[in-house]
C-alpha positions in Angstrom: -30.4 9.6 -19.3 -27.1 7.7 -19.7 -28.5 5.5 -22.5 -29.7 8.7 -24.4 -26.3 10.3 -24.0 -24.6 7.1 -25.2 -26.9 7.0 -28.2 -26.1 10.6 -29.0 -22.4 10.0 -28.5 -22.5 7.1 -30.9 -24.2 9.3 -33.5 -21.6 11.9 -33.0 -18.8 9.3 -33.4 -20.4 8.1 -36.6 -20.2 11.7 -37.9 -16.6 11.9 -36.8 -15.9 8.7 -38.6 -17.3 10.3 -41.8 -15.1 13.4 -41.3 -12.0 11.1 -40.7 -12.9 9.2 -43.8 -13.0 12.4 -45.8 -9.5 13.3 -44.5 -8.2 9.9 -45.7 -9.8 10.3 -49.1 -8.2 13.7 -49.5 -4.8 12.5 -48.4 -5.0 9.4 -50.6 -6.0 11.5 -53.6 -3.2 14.0 -53.0 -0.7 11.2 -52.5 -1.7 9.6 -55.8 -1.3 13.0 -57.5 2.0 13.7 -55.8 3.3 10.2 -56.9 2.2 10.8 -60.4 3.9 14.2 -60.6 7.0 12.9 -59.0 7.2 10.1 -61.6 6.6 12.6 -64.3 9.5 14.8 -63.1 11.8 11.8 -63.0 10.7 10.9 -66.5 11.4 14.4 -67.7 14.9 14.3 -66.1 15.6 10.9 -67.7 14.6 12.4 -71.1 17.0 15.3 -70.6 19.8 13.0 -69.6 19.3 10.8 -72.7 19.2 13.9 -74.9 22.5 15.1 -73.3 24.0 11.7 -73.8 23.0 11.7 -77.5 24.3 15.3 -78.0 27.6 14.2 -76.4 27.8 11.2 -78.7 27.3 13.4 -81.7 30.0 15.8 -80.6 32.4 12.9 -80.0 31.7 11.5 -83.4 32.3 14.9 -85.0 35.7 15.1 -83.3 36.6 11.6 -84.4 35.6 12.5 -88.0 38.0 15.3 -87.8 40.8 13.0 -86.5 39.9 10.5 -89.3 40.3 13.2 -91.9 43.6 14.3 -90.4 45.0 10.8 -90.5 43.8 10.2 -94.0 45.4 13.5 -95.1 48.7 12.3 -93.6 48.5 9.1 -95.5 47.9 11.0 -98.8 50.7 13.4 -98.0 53.2 10.7 -97.1 52.2 8.6 -100.1 52.9 11.6 -102.3 56.3 12.1 -100.7 57.3 8.5 -101.4 58.0 9.4 -105.0 60.3 12.2 -104.0 62.6 10.5 -101.5 66.2 9.7 -102.6 67.3 7.2 -100.0 66.1 3.9 -98.6 66.2 5.4 -95.1 63.8 8.2 -96.0 61.6 5.8 -97.9 61.4 3.4 -94.9 60.7 6.3 -92.5 57.8 7.4 -94.7 56.4 3.9 -94.9 56.5 3.7 -91.1 54.6 7.0 -90.9 52.0 5.8 -93.4 51.6 2.5 -91.4 51.1 4.4 -88.2 48.6 6.8 -89.8 46.7 3.8 -91.2 46.6 2.2 -87.8 45.2 5.4 -86.4 42.6 5.4 -89.1 41.5 1.9 -88.3 41.4 2.6 -84.6 39.4 5.8 -85.2 37.0 4.0 -87.5 36.3 1.4 -84.8 35.6 4.2 -82.3 33.3 5.9 -84.8 31.4 2.6 -85.3 31.0 2.1 -81.6 29.6 5.7 -81.2 27.3 5.2 -84.2 25.8 2.1 -82.6 25.4 4.0 -79.3 23.7 6.9 -81.2 21.2 4.4 -82.7 20.5 3.0 -79.2 20.0 6.5 -77.7 17.8 7.6 -80.5 15.6 4.6 -80.0 15.5 5.1 -76.3 14.7 8.8 -76.7 11.8 8.0 -79.1 10.4 5.6 -76.6 11.0 7.9 -73.7 9.3 10.8 -75.5 6.2 8.7 -76.2 6.2 7.6 -72.6 6.5 11.2 -71.5 3.6 12.3 -73.6 1.4 9.6 -72.2 2.5 10.4 -68.6 1.7 14.1 -69.1 -1.7 13.2 -70.3 -2.2 10.9 -67.4 -1.0 13.6 -64.9 -3.5 16.1 -66.3 -6.4 13.6 -66.0 -5.3 12.8 -62.5 -5.1 16.5 -61.6 -8.6 17.0 -62.8 -9.8 13.9 -60.9 -8.0 15.0 -57.7 -9.6 18.5 -58.0 -13.0 17.0 -58.4 -12.4 14.7 -55.4 -11.2 17.5 -53.2 -14.3 19.6 -54.1 -16.6 16.6 -53.4 -14.9 16.1 -50.0 -15.2 19.8 -49.2 -18.9 19.7 -49.9 -19.4 16.5 -47.8 -17.3 18.0 -45.0 -19.5 21.1 -44.9 -22.6 18.9 -44.4 -20.9 16.7 -41.8 -19.4 19.6 -39.9 -22.9 21.2 -39.6 -24.3 17.9 -38.5 -21.6 17.5 -35.9 -22.3 21.0 -34.5 -25.9 20.1 -34.1 -25.1 16.8 -32.4 -22.6 18.3 -30.0 -25.0 21.1 -29.1 -27.5 18.7 -27.5 -24.8 17.0 -25.3 -23.5 18.4 -21.9 -20.4 20.5 -22.4 -18.3 18.4 -19.9 -19.2 15.3 -21.8 -18.2 16.8 -25.1 -14.9 17.9 -23.6 -14.3 14.4 -22.3 -15.2 12.9 -25.7 -13.0 15.3 -27.6 -10.1 14.8 -25.2 -10.2 11.0 -25.7 -10.5 11.4 -29.4 -7.4 13.6 -29.4 -5.4 11.3 -27.2 -6.3 8.2 -29.1 -6.0 9.9 -32.5 -9.3 8.4 -33.6 -12.6 7.0 -32.2 -13.2 7.8 -28.5 -15.8 5.0 -28.1 -15.3 1.3 -28.3 -17.6 -1.7 -28.4 -17.1 -4.6 -26.0 -16.5 -7.7 -28.0 -15.6 -11.3 -27.4 -11.9 -12.1 -27.4 -10.7 -13.8 -30.6 -9.4 -16.6 -28.4 -12.8 -16.8 -26.6 -13.8 -16.9 -23.0 -13.5 -13.2 -22.1 -14.7 -9.8 -23.2 -12.3 -7.2 -24.6 -12.3 -3.6 -25.6 -12.5 -3.3 -29.4 -10.3 -0.2 -29.3 -7.3 -1.7 -27.5 -8.1 -5.4 -27.3 -7.5 -5.4 -23.6 -9.7 -7.5 -21.2 -12.8 -5.8 -19.8 -13.6 -6.8 -16.2 -17.1 -8.3 -15.7 -17.8 -5.6 -13.1 -17.5 -3.0 -15.8 -20.0 -4.8 -17.9 -22.3 -4.9 -15.0 -21.9 -1.1 -14.7 -22.8 -0.7 -18.3 -25.9 -2.8 -17.8 -26.9 -0.6 -14.9 -26.7 2.5 -17.2 -26.1 4.8 -14.2 -22.9 6.3 -15.7 -20.7 6.1 -18.8 -18.0 3.5 -18.3 -14.5 3.9 -19.7 -12.0 1.2 -20.6 -9.4 0.9 -17.9 -6.6 0.4 -20.5 -7.2 3.0 -23.2 -9.8 5.3 -21.7 -12.3 4.9 -24.5 -16.0 5.1 -23.5 -17.3 1.5 -23.6 -20.7 0.3 -25.0 -22.4 -2.9 -25.9 -23.9 -3.9 -29.2 -27.3 -4.1 -27.5 -28.7 -3.7 -24.1 -29.9 -7.0 -22.4 -33.6 -7.8 -21.9 -35.0 -7.1 -18.4 -35.1 -10.8 -17.5 -31.4 -11.0 -18.3 -30.7 -8.1 -16.0 
């Protein structure tokens, strides 16, 4: 009786493993899509920022061009006035104004050159970013379609496994199912654990928590008179195979 219950519980656990696996597949698929969409939004924002930077550079150059024209106009005006002055003092004052205006012209031209170089850099970056954005949008669409297909596939598989689980649970005693589900809830996973040899050798341990299993518990499992739980984690223990009668 106990061995039959154990066999049925293991089958139920296998079904639950399948359901848990579907949940992980769905979460992984959604996480990949979310990461792709997040990266796409960051890329869009970076593209907007680069466009704003280019627009600001163009506006700055236009203002500098106006300043440059203003300084050039001053030079022309002062040069025209040089022929009209009547004293050396007036002549010297105009020459100083012309020199200052030319210095401003040189400084403004240097600023314009710096901005023009910056404009070229921004245009190049914008072109590369735009191409990257187009590819990212294509990739996101493909990933969205793949994620939708994965979710639909998982939903179909879950329906099959859920029906199977209902059938498997129906043939087990209600108290046993409650015990199984409670352990599953507490452990956040599989409620049954195999007894395995310790990695260091010399003793048997629960595969669920890696804690030592007393020999007496193994004897109880061999007797198959009742289901045996791990004294550390509470999982229902089982062996890979039952011993032969002579071994008993």
